[in-house]
N, C-alpha and C positions, 0 to 999 in steps of 0.2 A: 235201386241200391248201386252204389259204386264202388270202382276197385281203390280208391284211397278216400281216406277220411279231410274233412273239409279243410282242414287247414294244410295240408298236402297236397291239393288240388291248385295244378298249373296250368296259363294255357299253351294248349298242348296244339303245334301248327301241323301238324300233322293227322290230329282227330279230326279236320272238317267235317267229314261225314257222318258223326255223331247225331246229330240232329236227325238227319233223315233215317240213322239205322232205329234212331230212339222211335219213329211213326214208324217202319214198318214193322218193328216188332211189336209195338201196339196194334198194330192190324192184324197180326199170326197171334197174340197172346189167347186168344181164346177157339184156335183153331188145330186141327189135327198135324199142323207143320211142325217140326222142330228144329233148334239149334243146326244140325246136320243139314238140314235140307236148304237152308239157307246158305250153311259155308259150299254145298255144292252147286248154290244159284249166282255164287260170286264166282266161281270157278267159271260158269259159262260166262260168265260178264267179261270175265280175263280172256277167257277163250278167243271170244267175239271182239275183243279188242286186237290181239293177235292176228285175226282174219283181215280185219280193215286195216293193219299196219301192212299186210302182204298186197292188198289191192289198193294201195295208194291213199287210202279214205282216211286220210290225219286227224277230220274232225270230229268224225263218227269213233276213230281207235280213241281218240281221247275224250269223248263222252264217256264210253266203256270201261273205261280206266277210272275216270273218276267214279263213275257208277259204282266199279267194282269197290273202290273204296268207302264209299256208301255203305252198300252191302255187307262188306266184313264188318264194320261196325255192329249190325244187325245180330249176328247169331249169337254174338256176347248178350247184349242187350235183351234176347230172346233169352237165353239160359236164364239169365237174374228174375227177369219177369214169370217166368214158369217155376224159377227155383230147382231145374235142372241143369246144375254143375257135370261137366262130365270131362275128362283126361281125354277120350276119344273126339271130342269136339277140338280142345285145344291143339291137339297134335295135328289131327286134319289140316285145321286152319293154317299151323304153321308150315307144313307141308306142301300145299296148292299153293302158299306163299312162294316160298322158294322156286318152283319149278315153275308159274306165271312170270316170275321176275328172268327166270331164265329165255324162257319163249317170248319175251317181251323185246329183250335183247338181240334175241337171234333174229325175229321179223325185224325189227331194226338196221341189222348188218345185214338181211337179205336185200332190205331196199335203198342200203347207204354206201358211202364207198368207204364202210369201215372192214378192219382187216377181222378175222376171226380170233387171233390172238388178241385183239383188242379189246373183242366183244366177252372174249374171257376175264380177262384183265379187268374191264367194266364191271362184270358179275361180281366180280371178286370181291371188287373196293365195296359195290352196292350191297351185299351180304355185311360185310366186316362193318360199314355203318352202322346198319341195322341192327348187328349184336350189340354194339358199344349201348346205342338207343336201349334196349330192350334189357339190357344189363343192368343200368342207371333205374329203369323204371322200376324192375321188377325188385330190384333190390328196394326203392322206395315203397312199393306195393307191401312186401312181406315186412316191413319195420310198422308202415302205417297202422294205427289202431283202427281196427275193425277192418282193413285193408283186405283186399283180395288175394288169396293164398294159394290159389290152380297153378300158377307158375311158380316152380321154384329157381333161385338164384342158379343152384348146383344141379342137374339132370345127372343122377349118378345111376339109380335106378330105377326100372318101369316102377310106377305107384299102383295102390291100392284102387280095382274098380271102384266110381260110384255110381248109387244109384241103382237105375238098372244097365247100365253099360256094362258089355261083356269083357271080362278079364281079361281075354286071347285076345281082341281088338286093341285094347289098352297097349298090349305088349307088345303086337306087331306094329303099330303106331309110333310106339315108343323107340323100339329097334332103328326105324325106316329116319325118326327126328333128329337121335345121335348121330347117325352116319351121317346127312346130309348138312348140320349144324351145329355136330361134333368138335371138328376143326376150328371156326370162327368164335365157338365160346373159350376153347381151351387158347387162342389168341388174344382173344379179348381178357380174358383174367391173369395171363403173363402181363398185359402190359397195365393191369393195373390192379393187382391182386388182392391188395387189402381195401376195395373201395365198398363191400360189404360190412367192413368193423366201422365207417362211419356214422353216425346215428342218425340222419337225414339231409338229402338235399335240397336250397333251398329253392323255391318256385323259378327264380328267373334263369337258376342254372338249369334245369328242367327243360323248360321253355327252351332255351340255346340245345339243349341236348335234340327236343324232337323235329329239331334242322332235319334230325337224320331217320327220322320215323318213317314206316313205308308209305302212308298217307302222302307226305309231304314229297319223296323222293318221286312217287307215280305222278304227283300234281304236276313236278318238273318236267318229267317228261311226257305229259300229257300237253304242256305248254311249249315245249319244244319243238313237238311233231306241230301243232297248230301254226307256228312259227315258220313250219318246214326247213327246219335247223337239226334234220336226222344224221349229219355228220357230226354235228357236235356231242353227241349223245356221250359216246363213249370216251369222249376226252375230256367231257365237263365231268363225269361221273367218276374218270380217274383221280384227275385234281382234286374234286371236291373233300377224297380222303384227308386231305393235309388238316381240316377239321379235328379229324380225332387226338389229332398228337395236340392243337389246342387245348382241347377239351379234359385231353387226361390232363396234361400241365397243370388247367386251372382247380380240375378237382385235388390234384394233390399237393398244391399250392395254397389253396385257399378252405378246404375241407379235410384236414390232416387227420388223424386217427391217432386219435388218446392211448399212449399209452401207459 
């Protein structure tokens, strides 16, 4: 089951790990392993990449960064195969992502000539870029007929637990999620507050937006490590934020809200 109806599916440049994720999920669908186990596994892959960066093993770091993206695609696929969607998995996945992003950049800061201030700036920019992608993508998913609605455009309150998941776990992870992502969500919403009123986004626009998807960001990081351009990581991701303005201008100019 896809997150989007067939007419809304687009080429997602950040979703290159989907085929691997589906393969892994299919291998696990008749086992006792759950989507949460898979989420924990991509966390291990991410931390392994951090260790490899610190040890200057950049090829291995790049491998585990890309592997992390593939495993990241598997938890959602497994949840759909087993028909066990959960807010616990949804929030845990996102919380792991933001902490791993910080660890990746911190490790690069350690092995490069980048300052801690530039690292914080790059981290802020990466998260803001990813938030714009998620904002438009979740809007599309919520409007797509038969699309996935586990993720909400506006995360105001802790949702009701699904299936066998604990409401306490959902509440705790929701609170952590809102703390680490809330500020970025507010900034993007302030920059394009009417986006959710648009009927839909064309496929080409979403493909362009996917340049900010986490998978694509991590692919760029992996390529820079392979090329031994660790000193360019922070300035690149800071300057990469210029696309935020361009994408919002395109959205407001071409896909206006009808009143």
